[in-house]
C-alpha positions as a Python dict, from the first residue, in 0.01 Angstrom:
ca = {
    (1, 'M'): (0, 0, 0),
    (2, 'D'): (135, 343, -96),
    (3, 'R'): (170, 553, 222),
    (4, 'G'): (301, 861, 40),
    (5, 'P'): (-25, 1065, 49),
    (6, 'V'): (-76, 976, 418),
    (7, 'A'): (275, 1094, 506),
    (8, 'V'): (209, 1423, 328),
    (9, 'M'): (-133, 1478, 482),
    (10, 'A'): (-19, 1433, 846),
    (11, 'P'): (196, 1749, 866),
    (12, 'L'): (-65, 1942, 666),
    (13, 'L'): (-336, 1850, 915),
    (14, 'T'): (-105, 1953, 1202),
    (15, 'L'): (-41, 2288, 1037),
    (16, 'L'): (-414, 2344, 976),
    (17, 'L'): (-485, 2265, 1341),
    (18, 'L'): (-226, 2521, 1453),
    (19, 'L'): (-367, 2782, 1216),
    (20, 'S'): (-715, 2720, 1353),
    (21, 'R'): (-577, 2770, 1704),
    (22, 'C'): (-417, 3095, 1593),
    (23, 'A'): (-746, 3209, 1441),
    (24, 'A'): (-932, 3117, 1756),
    (25, 'A'): (-670, 3296, 1964),
    (26, 'T'): (-734, 3613, 1768),
    (27, 'Q'): (-1074, 3627, 1933),
    (28, 'Y'): (-905, 3657, 2272),
    (29, 'G'): (-771, 3996, 2169),
    (30, 'E'): (-1121, 4130, 2110),
    (31, 'G'): (-1353, 4258, 2378),
    (32, 'R'): (-1100, 4210, 2658),
    (33, 'W'): (-1170, 4559, 2788),
    (34, 'E'): (-1509, 4703, 2871),
    (35, 'E'): (-1592, 5068, 2926),
    (36, 'G'): (-1725, 5155, 3269),
    (37, 'E'): (-1804, 5484, 3432),
    (38, 'G'): (-1527, 5689, 3278),
    (39, 'E'): (-1272, 5413, 3338),
    (40, 'W'): (-1149, 5112, 3141),
    (41, 'R'): (-1170, 4786, 3331),
    (42, 'P'): (-1046, 4443, 3223),
    (43, 'E'): (-1273, 4146, 3213),
    (44, 'E'): (-1209, 3874, 3468),
    (45, 'E'): (-924, 3658, 3344),
    (46, 'E'): (-988, 3290, 3305),
    (47, 'E'): (-729, 3030, 3392),
    (48, 'G'): (-629, 2826, 3090),
    (49, 'K'): (-728, 3085, 2830),
    (50, 'G'): (-555, 2985, 2509),
    (51, 'G'): (-522, 2626, 2628),
    (52, 'R'): (-179, 2484, 2704),
    (53, 'L'): (-29, 2533, 2360),
    (54, 'F'): (322, 2600, 2491),
    (55, 'V'): (319, 2354, 2782),
    (56, 'L'): (491, 2021, 2709),
    (57, 'D'): (328, 1748, 2918),
    (58, 'R'): (389, 1427, 2721),
    (59, 'L'): (657, 1233, 2910),
    (60, 'E'): (827, 938, 2739),
    (61, 'K'): (1001, 672, 2946),
    (62, 'V'): (1315, 594, 2748),
    (63, 'V'): (1496, 407, 3029),
    (64, 'E'): (1331, 194, 3297),
    (65, 'S'): (1569, 11, 3528),
    (66, 'E'): (1585, -126, 3881),
    (67, 'G'): (1810, 160, 3983),
    (68, 'G'): (1626, 450, 3820),
    (69, 'Q'): (1471, 587, 3504),
    (70, 'V'): (1503, 849, 3231),
    (71, 'R'): (1199, 1037, 3103),
    (72, 'V'): (1202, 1284, 2816),
    (73, 'V'): (972, 1564, 2704),
    (74, 'R'): (1017, 1629, 2333),
    (75, 'G'): (1053, 1986, 2216),
    (76, 'Q'): (853, 2129, 1928),
    (77, 'P'): (965, 2342, 1634),
    (78, 'W'): (786, 2665, 1548),
    (79, 'P'): (621, 2678, 1304),
    (80, 'P'): (542, 2305, 1317),
    (81, 'A'): (667, 2235, 963),
    (82, 'S'): (1004, 2404, 1020),
    (83, 'C'): (1338, 2225, 1038),
    (84, 'R'): (1489, 2076, 1353),
    (85, 'E'): (1767, 2334, 1381),
    (86, 'G'): (1790, 2462, 1738),
    (87, 'L'): (1531, 2212, 1861),
    (88, 'M'): (1592, 2050, 2198),
    (89, 'H'): (1429, 1796, 2425),
    (90, 'I'): (1421, 1805, 2807),
    (91, 'G'): (1525, 1495, 3001),
    (92, 'F'): (1463, 1395, 3363),
    (93, 'I'): (1709, 1145, 3513),
    (94, 'T'): (1630, 976, 3845),
    (95, 'M'): (1882, 745, 4017),
    (96, 'E'): (1836, 563, 4345),
    (97, 'P'): (2112, 567, 4612),
    (98, 'K'): (2428, 365, 4530),
    (99, 'T'): (2354, 328, 4161),
    (100, 'L'): (2557, 356, 3840),
    (101, 'F'): (2442, 474, 3499),
    (102, 'V'): (2656, 240, 3291),
    (103, 'P'): (2914, 382, 3043),
    (104, 'Q'): (2756, 497, 2718),
    (105, 'Y'): (2769, 766, 2454),
    (106, 'L'): (2478, 946, 2289),
    (107, 'D'): (2405, 1078, 1943),
    (108, 'S'): (2314, 1410, 2109),
    (109, 'S'): (2504, 1650, 2329),
    (110, 'V'): (2359, 1694, 2678),
    (111, 'T'): (2386, 1959, 2946),
    (112, 'L'): (2321, 1830, 3298),
    (113, 'F'): (2170, 2032, 3584),
    (114, 'V'): (2169, 1869, 3927),
    (115, 'Q'): (1832, 1947, 4078),
    (116, 'R'): (1882, 1734, 4389),
    (117, 'G'): (2159, 1511, 4525),
    (118, 'E'): (2525, 1451, 4442),
    (119, 'V'): (2679, 1268, 4148),
    (120, 'K'): (3019, 1172, 4011),
    (121, 'V'): (3038, 1201, 3633),
    (122, 'G'): (3324, 1046, 3439),
    (123, 'Y'): (3353, 1137, 3070),
    (124, 'I'): (3603, 1140, 2786),
    (125, 'Y'): (3746, 1480, 2702),
    (126, 'E'): (4020, 1505, 2439),
    (127, 'D'): (4093, 1130, 2466),
    (128, 'E'): (4131, 1136, 2845),
    (129, 'L'): (3906, 1045, 3136),
    (130, 'V'): (3782, 1342, 3338),
    (131, 'E'): (3585, 1294, 3660),
    (132, 'R'): (3376, 1568, 3816),
    (133, 'K'): (3183, 1558, 4143),
    (134, 'L'): (2865, 1762, 4110),
    (135, 'K'): (2632, 1896, 4377),
    (136, 'M'): (2291, 2063, 4365),
    (137, 'G'): (2291, 2356, 4122),
    (138, 'D'): (2591, 2240, 3918),
    (139, 'V'): (2580, 2250, 3537),
    (140, 'L'): (2800, 2021, 3325),
    (141, 'H'): (2811, 1978, 2946),
    (142, 'I'): (2893, 1651, 2766),
    (143, 'D'): (2948, 1650, 2390),
    (144, 'A'): (2767, 1412, 2156),
    (145, 'G'): (2972, 1095, 2107),
    (146, 'S'): (3166, 1141, 2432),
    (147, 'T'): (3154, 827, 2648),
    (148, 'F'): (3041, 893, 3004),
    (149, 'Y'): (2907, 730, 3320),
    (150, 'M'): (2734, 861, 3634),
    (151, 'V'): (2743, 739, 3994),
    (152, 'N'): (2498, 855, 4261),
    (153, 'T'): (2733, 949, 4546),
    (154, 'G'): (2473, 1105, 4777),
    (155, 'K'): (2441, 906, 5098),
    (156, 'G'): (2093, 757, 5103),
    (157, 'Q'): (1968, 1030, 4869),
    (158, 'R'): (1788, 995, 4539),
    (159, 'L'): (1957, 1180, 4254),
    (160, 'Q'): (1748, 1403, 4025),
    (161, 'I'): (1898, 1561, 3714),
    (162, 'I'): (1736, 1780, 3447),
    (163, 'C'): (1916, 1785, 3114),
    (164, 'S'): (1889, 1937, 2770),
    (165, 'I'): (1914, 1701, 2472),
    (166, 'D'): (2024, 1862, 2148),
    (167, 'A'): (1780, 1726, 1890),
    (168, 'S'): (1969, 1882, 1598),
    (169, 'D'): (2261, 1643, 1663),
    (170, 'S'): (2054, 1326, 1686),
    (171, 'L'): (2000, 1062, 1420),
    (172, 'G'): (1637, 1169, 1400),
    (173, 'F'): (1445, 842, 1419),
    (174, 'G'): (1277, 643, 1696),
    (175, 'P'): (1349, 765, 2049),
    (176, 'P'): (1441, 1128, 2121),
    (177, 'Y'): (1805, 1016, 2140),
    (178, 'Q'): (2008, 701, 2072),
    (179, 'A'): (2230, 556, 2345),
    (180, 'F'): (2525, 333, 2258),
    (181, 'F'): (2620, 133, 2569),
    (182, 'L'): (2971, 2, 2629),
    (183, 'G'): (2863, -225, 2914),
    (184, 'G'): (2564, -453, 2954),
    (185, 'T'): (2412, -774, 2825),
    (186, 'G'): (2049, -812, 2722),
    (187, 'G'): (1910, -470, 2805),
    (188, 'P'): (2123, -289, 2740),
    (189, 'T'): (2353, -490, 2519),
    (190, 'S'): (2708, -366, 2481),
    (191, 'V'): (2795, -241, 2134),
    (192, 'L'): (3108, -456, 2165),
    (193, 'A'): (2894, -770, 2157),
    (194, 'G'): (2792, -694, 1800),
    (195, 'F'): (3138, -765, 1662),
    (196, 'N'): (3256, -1108, 1549),
    (197, 'P'): (3418, -1290, 1846),
    (198, 'K'): (3735, -1354, 1651),
    (199, 'T'): (3755, -984, 1570),
    (200, 'L'): (3724, -901, 1939),
    (201, 'A'): (3980, -1163, 2042),
    (202, 'I'): (4232, -1015, 1801),
    (203, 'A'): (4145, -656, 1888),
    (204, 'F'): (4176, -713, 2265),
    (205, 'N'): (4465, -959, 2232),
    (206, 'A'): (4268, -1188, 2466),
    (207, 'T'): (4128, -1540, 2474),
    (208, 'Y'): (3763, -1617, 2410),
    (209, 'D'): (3725, -1712, 2775),
    (210, 'E'): (3858, -1376, 2891),
    (211, 'L'): (3610, -1203, 2662),
    (212, 'A'): (3322, -1424, 2778),
    (213, 'R'): (3383, -1349, 3147),
    (214, 'V'): (3335, -980, 3073),
    (215, 'L'): (3114, -944, 2768),
    (216, 'L'): (2865, -1216, 2864),
    (217, 'A'): (2819, -1103, 3225),
    (218, 'Q'): (2453, -1031, 3296),
    (219, 'T'): (2332, -684, 3392),
    (220, 'R'): (1997, -551, 3508),
    (221, 'G'): (1942, -252, 3290),
    (222, 'P'): (2128, 72, 3221),
    (223, 'I'): (2104, 198, 3583),
    (224, 'V'): (2234, -65, 3823),
    (225, 'Y'): (2315, -84, 4193),
    (226, 'Y'): (2684, -32, 4243),
    (227, 'T'): (2952, -41, 4513),
    (228, 'T'): (3289, 121, 4456),
    (229, 'E'): (3493, -176, 4574),
    (230, 'T'): (3465, -551, 4519),
    (231, 'E'): (3468, -801, 4806),
    (232, 'S'): (3838, -870, 4745),
    (233, 'G'): (3923, -503, 4785),
    (234, 'G'): (3864, -393, 4429),
    (235, 'K'): (4222, -425, 4310),
    (236, 'E'): (4140, -598, 3985),
    (237, 'E'): (3810, -412, 3943),
    (238, 'R'): (3987, -78, 3931),
    (239, 'G'): (4260, -198, 3694),
    (240, 'Q'): (4546, -162, 3945),
    (241, 'G'): (4703, -505, 3906),
    (242, 'D'): (5083, -529, 3891),
    (243, 'G'): (5321, -744, 3692),
    (244, 'H'): (5252, -1051, 3910),
    (245, 'D'): (4897, -1073, 3769),
    (246, 'V'): (5033, -1268, 3472),
    (247, 'Q'): (4928, -1620, 3381),
    (248, 'D'): (5025, -1859, 3112),
    (249, 'R'): (4767, -1838, 2834),
    (250, 'G'): (4748, -2216, 2807),
    (251, 'A'): (4683, -2246, 3180),
    (252, 'R'): (4403, -1992, 3160),
    (253, 'C'): (4249, -2176, 2866),
    (254, 'R'): (4260, -2509, 3051),
    (255, 'E'): (4106, -2365, 3367),
    (256, 'A'): (3804, -2219, 3189),
    (257, 'G'): (3756, -2473, 2914),
    (258, 'A'): (3847, -2219, 2646),
    (259, 'W'): (3500, -2091, 2551),
    (260, 'R'): (3458, -2064, 2177),
    (261, 'P'): (3157, -1918, 1997),
    (262, 'G'): (2980, -2158, 1764),
    (263, 'G'): (2941, -2064, 1398),
    (264, 'R'): (3089, -1715, 1436),
    (265, 'G'): (3441, -1753, 1305),
    (266, 'E'): (3741, -1980, 1349),
    (267, 'E'): (3838, -2079, 1696),
    (268, 'H'): (4120, -1886, 1857),
    (269, 'E'): (4418, -2108, 1933),
    (270, 'C'): (4560, -2093, 2283),
    (271, 'G'): (4931, -2045, 2303),
    (272, 'N'): (5185, -2025, 2582),
    (273, 'D'): (5247, -1651, 2559),
    (274, 'A'): (5216, -1462, 2883),
    (275, 'R'): (4930, -1209, 2886),
    (276, 'P'): (4791, -987, 3165),
    (277, 'A'): (4466, -1084, 3335),
    (278, 'W'): (4174, -882, 3197),
    (279, 'S'): (3918, -685, 3393),
    (280, 'W'): (3609, -502, 3272),
    (281, 'R'): (3779, -163, 3314),
    (282, 'K'): (4089, -276, 3124),
    (283, 'L'): (3876, -401, 2835),
    (284, 'V'): (3686, -73, 2815),
    (285, 'N'): (4003, 133, 2845),
    (286, 'R'): (4161, -64, 2561),
    (287, 'F'): (3848, -23, 2350),
    (288, 'I'): (3830, 356, 2385),
    (289, 'G'): (4205, 402, 2360),
    (290, 'L'): (4287, 489, 2721),
    (291, 'G'): (4532, 210, 2790),
    (292, 'G'): (4784, -8, 2616),
    (293, 'A'): (5018, -299, 2676),
    (294, 'G'): (5374, -259, 2791),
    (295, 'A'): (5554, 55, 2895),
    (296, 'S'): (5353, 285, 2669),
    (297, 'G'): (5031, 159, 2825),
    (298, 'R'): (5164, 220, 3177),
    (299, 'V'): (5273, 571, 3082),
    (300, 'A'): (4927, 645, 2936),
    (301, 'T'): (4757, 507, 3248),
    (302, 'E'): (4971, 716, 3480),
    (303, 'A'): (4905, 1025, 3269),
    (304, 'N'): (4532, 960, 3287),
    (305, 'K'): (4544, 922, 3665),
    (306, 'K'): (4742, 1243, 3698),
    (307, 'D'): (4503, 1446, 3484),
    (308, 'K'): (4187, 1266, 3591),
    (309, 'K'): (4060, 1557, 3794),
    (310, 'K'): (4221, 1843, 3606),
    (311, 'G'): (4227, 1741, 3244),
    (312, 'G'): (4163, 2013, 2991),
    (313, 'A'): (3794, 2020, 3073),
    (314, 'S'): (3616, 2308, 3242),
    (315, 'E'): (3496, 2283, 3599),
    (316, 'P'): (3116, 2262, 3640),
    (317, 'Y'): (2928, 2590, 3679),
    (318, 'N'): (2706, 2624, 3985),
    (319, 'L'): (2397, 2840, 3947),
    (320, 'Y'): (2351, 2892, 4321),
    (321, 'D'): (2713, 2975, 4409),
    (322, 'N'): (2742, 3263, 4162),
    (323, 'E'): (2598, 3611, 4196),
    (324, 'P'): (2262, 3663, 4020),
    (325, 'E'): (2275, 3862, 3700),
    (326, 'F'): (1983, 4070, 3831),
    (327, 'R'): (1833, 4103, 4178),
    (328, 'N'): (1576, 4328, 4343),
    (329, 'T'): (1316, 4304, 4619),
    (330, 'Y'): (1089, 4088, 4404),
    (331, 'G'): (1330, 3817, 4289),
    (332, 'W'): (1647, 3736, 4099),
    (333, 'T'): (1768, 3587, 3772),
    (334, 'V'): (2082, 3396, 3667),
    (335, 'A'): (2181, 3359, 3301),
    (336, 'V'): (2478, 3146, 3189),
    (337, 'D'): (2622, 3162, 2838),
    (338, 'K'): (2945, 3064, 2665),
    (339, 'H'): (3126, 3357, 2825),
    (340, 'N'): (3054, 3215, 3172),
    (341, 'Y'): (3088, 2845, 3085),
    (342, 'E'): (3272, 2777, 2758),
    (343, 'P'): (3141, 2419, 2695),
    (344, 'L'): (2794, 2561, 2626),
    (345, 'D'): (2934, 2694, 2300),
    (346, 'H'): (2983, 2337, 2175),
    (347, 'S'): (2606, 2286, 2147),
    (348, 'D'): (2511, 2652, 2122),
    (349, 'I'): (2279, 2656, 2425),
    (350, 'G'): (2237, 2874, 2732),
    (351, 'V'): (2114, 2809, 3085),
    (352, 'Y'): (1903, 3025, 3316),
    (353, 'L'): (1742, 3021, 3660),
    (354, 'V'): (1469, 3255, 3787),
    (355, 'N'): (1323, 3297, 4136),
    (356, 'L'): (1016, 3520, 4185),
    (357, 'T'): (868, 3617, 4521),
    (358, 'A'): (497, 3557, 4581),
    (359, 'G'): (284, 3755, 4338),
    (360, 'S'): (574, 3915, 4148),
    (361, 'M'): (615, 3916, 3770),
    (362, 'L'): (902, 3870, 3527),
    (363, 'A'): (807, 4162, 3304),
    (364, 'P'): (674, 4103, 2950),
    (365, 'H'): (976, 4052, 2724),
    (366, 'V'): (1100, 3899, 2400),
    (367, 'N'): (1396, 3669, 2332),
    (368, 'P'): (1548, 3798, 2005),
    (369, 'R'): (1811, 3524, 1977),
    (370, 'A'): (1671, 3200, 2112),
    (371, 'T'): (1380, 2972, 2184),
    (372, 'E'): (1341, 2912, 2558),
    (373, 'Y'): (1253, 2592, 2745),
    (374, 'G'): (1159, 2609, 3113),
    (375, 'V'): (1106, 2356, 3393),
    (376, 'V'): (921, 2457, 3710),
    (377, 'L'): (1136, 2361, 4012),
    (378, 'G'): (904, 2485, 4283),
    (379, 'G'): (592, 2685, 4352),
    (380, 'E'): (317, 2779, 4114),
    (381, 'G'): (275, 3052, 3857),
    (382, 'M'): (124, 3160, 3529),
    (383, 'V'): (291, 3174, 3189),
    (384, 'Q'): (139, 3405, 2929),
    (385, 'V'): (247, 3399, 2564),
    (386, 'V'): (132, 3634, 2286),
    (387, 'F'): (98, 3562, 1914),
    (388, 'P'): (258, 3798, 1658),
    (389, 'N'): (-88, 3932, 1570),
    (390, 'G'): (-125, 4074, 1921),
    (391, 'S'): (-365, 3808, 2049),
    (392, 'L'): (-322, 3588, 2355),
    (393, 'A'): (-169, 3253, 2260),
    (394, 'M'): (-165, 3098, 2607),
    (395, 'S'): (-232, 3185, 2968),
    (396, 'A'): (-166, 2868, 3166),
    (397, 'V'): (-96, 2786, 3529),
    (398, 'V'): (217, 2574, 3572),
    (399, 'R'): (336, 2385, 3877),
    (400, 'A'): (645, 2194, 3992),
    (401, 'G'): (754, 1947, 3723),
    (402, 'D'): (577, 2121, 3432),
    (403, 'V'): (774, 2201, 3118),
    (404, 'F'): (693, 2502, 2900),
    (405, 'W'): (856, 2656, 2596),
    (406, 'I'): (853, 2997, 2428),
    (407, 'P'): (929, 3031, 2054),
    (408, 'R'): (1185, 3289, 1955),
    (409, 'Y'): (1045, 3643, 1913),
    (410, 'F'): (714, 3563, 2095),
    (411, 'P'): (633, 3811, 2377),
    (412, 'F'): (576, 3642, 2713),
    (413, 'C'): (587, 3684, 3090),
    (414, 'Q'): (580, 3470, 3403),
    (415, 'V'): (379, 3560, 3714),
    (416, 'A'): (420, 3393, 4054),
    (417, 'S'): (108, 3291, 4245),
    (418, 'R'): (29, 3472, 4569),
    (419, 'G'): (77, 3152, 4766),
    (420, 'G'): (457, 3155, 4764),
    (421, 'P'): (777, 3192, 4556),
    (422, 'F'): (797, 3061, 4202),
    (423, 'E'): (1125, 2910, 4078),
    (424, 'F'): (1198, 2780, 3730),
    (425, 'F'): (1508, 2668, 3544),
    (426, 'G'): (1569, 2619, 3176),
    (427, 'F'): (1770, 2624, 2857),
    (428, 'T'): (1788, 2858, 2558),
    (429, 'T'): (1886, 2760, 2206),
    (430, 'S'): (2179, 3003, 2186),
    (431, 'A'): (2510, 3021, 2372),
    (432, 'R'): (2543, 3392, 2301),
    (433, 'R'): (2421, 3655, 2544),
    (434, 'N'): (2047, 3650, 2496),
    (435, 'R'): (1986, 4018, 2580),
    (436, 'P'): (1606, 3989, 2625),
    (437, 'Q'): (1409, 4294, 2517),
    (438, 'F'): (1177, 4399, 2799),
    (439, 'L'): (856, 4565, 2684),
    (440, 'V'): (757, 4712, 3021),
    (441, 'G'): (953, 4858, 3313),
    (442, 'A'): (1234, 5099, 3386),
    (443, 'T'): (1471, 4929, 3138),
    (444, 'S'): (1211, 4859, 2870),
    (445, 'V'): (1237, 4937, 2499),
    (446, 'L'): (938, 5170, 2545),
    (447, 'R'): (1136, 5373, 2799),
    (448, 'A'): (1444, 5378, 2573),
    (449, 'M'): (1243, 5489, 2265),
    (450, 'L'): (1023, 5737, 2451),
    (451, 'G'): (941, 6032, 2227),
    (452, 'P'): (683, 6181, 1991),
    (453, 'E'): (741, 5911, 1726),
    (454, 'L'): (657, 5627, 1965),
    (455, 'A'): (352, 5808, 2104),
    (456, 'A'): (230, 5871, 1751),
    (457, 'G'): (275, 5500, 1675),
    (458, 'F'): (26, 5427, 1952),
    (459, 'G'): (-203, 5706, 1842),
    (460, 'A'): (-174, 5871, 2184),
    (461, 'R'): (-81, 6214, 2314),
    (462, 'E'): (289, 6224, 2399),
    (463, 'E'): (220, 6356, 2748),
    (464, 'D'): (-22, 6074, 2829),
    (465, 'F'): (208, 5813, 2678),
    (466, 'R'): (511, 5942, 2869),
    (467, 'E'): (316, 5933, 3197),
    (468, 'L'): (209, 5572, 3137),
    (469, 'V'): (555, 5446, 3044),
    (470, 'R'): (726, 5614, 3338),
    (471, 'A'): (472, 5498, 3597),
    (472, 'Q'): (659, 5170, 3656),
    (473, 'E'): (980, 5246, 3843),
    (474, 'E'): (1096, 4884, 3882),
    (475, 'A'): (1284, 4689, 3614),
    (476, 'V'): (1287, 4325, 3494),
    (477, 'I'): (1103, 4178, 3797),
    (478, 'L'): (796, 4377, 3892),
    (479, 'P'): (585, 4391, 4211),
    (480, 'S'): (246, 4224, 4238),
    (481, 'F'): (-81, 4389, 4144),
    (482, 'P'): (-367, 4415, 4397),
    (483, 'A'): (-577, 4099, 4413),
    (484, 'T'): (-874, 4081, 4177),
    (485, 'R'): (-1227, 4001, 4291),
    (486, 'K'): (-1197, 3651, 4146),
    (487, 'E'): (-874, 3580, 4338),
    (488, 'E'): (-1032, 3695, 4662),
    (489, 'R'): (-1333, 3469, 4603),
    (490, 'G'): (-1107, 3177, 4517),
    (491, 'K'): (-902, 3184, 4837),
    (492, 'G'): (-919, 2860, 5030),
    (493, 'K'): (-1065, 2660, 4743),
    (494, 'G'): (-898, 2330, 4668),
    (495, 'R'): (-779, 2227, 4324),
    (496, 'R'): (-747, 1898, 4146),
    (497, 'E'): (-392, 1788, 4075),
    (498, 'R'): (-317, 1717, 3711),
    (499, 'E'): (-130, 1399, 3632),
    (500, 'P'): (120, 1413, 3343),
    (501, 'L'): (59, 1193, 3042),
    (502, 'V'): (325, 923, 3023),
    (503, 'I'): (410, 729, 2708),
    (504, 'E'): (579, 393, 2766),
    (505, 'Q'): (871, 319, 2537),
    (506, 'V'): (1120, 34, 2510),
    (507, 'A'): (1453, 124, 2666),
}
């Protein structure tokens, strides 16, 4: 059956649906103000006006393991039929205490933000192993194709990480990203296991039995429970054996029965040459080029140990330890770009964190350089987004765990509820300084352009326009407005919690 017409119709129907939403949204811009007794008064605002067009609430489970899980919210391009350039997904990684996320590399670059807990991350940077210990608030970038692992080092504490996933790097089919695992058998399966056994035996300079003891060991998913030392003290586990750990190859073959794969190549003959005993870490190090046999291998290993912590890689950037970019009585903001943390330039993304006091507002503004993705860390607030035609696109209440996004150039604002502070964290699709253009407030574009031309553009008297624009003395984060009649009536009323929609997916 020819599926060509169906494939063409699907994006067209999506586009028509969006256009119908835009047309419907235009109605929101009409009749929002009613004339009273010599004064203009707004109609009562309704929660959810404009739907939840820019709230992303479809969670996909891409990893489900005994030690934790990974869930991903896919980003959306704007307009819907546009290319994937600058598109990103948001991932949520949860790891139980004493667990390991096994070594892997991804087809997408990721930027990690530690929301809660402590973690040790080991990753390859310029052909060397770099290990970083991260705490709450730390940001760390890992390039696409760079092998890495993570260990939950928090004592009895669950680890929670929010990460950006660069969709423009990915292969673009199936899951939101593709993971290539170095370790694991039967979920995940190591990419090494896909090679012909004879090829591996030659490549590792090892017997089939040595390969089988490592490559056929069973695992329980990508996130496994893990202790740093083995029962024997961990000497072999950590690849610290000395020259006495040498056995005759023939003796090792006789002891283990010389495992040979059936029907997958010629059997590997056992000789009497002396070879070092192999551990999992040694096999992986040999595979990714970190170690070698003989003196050169020992020199490389010592160099890696020496530069393990330093390396050429940047230290993680902590959002809570650094001074806010902006702070006033009503809240603060932190923005991190490539000038603060150079690795962000690799994927061309930025990071931000905003904290608003109860009832305060991050003033209406526009991002001229980037699309913005946000994750609510705590509290409750409202996100309002405006279409280019001047109509309301969305006015939605968001709570802890919700993900929202704002297309580039779209005006928007965030308002904290009166019940408490509102904190959200997120990523932008540009590593350059974003320089948001604020539309209201003491540092707004209206204040900067104040003059007869701007007043005439609004069709207003310059004196009246100047008085309006200068009435707000605060900048960026603005104080709350007096409670409306509806808010006063709604105090004390309960609300129904909304459960996110979860899509199961094979790990």
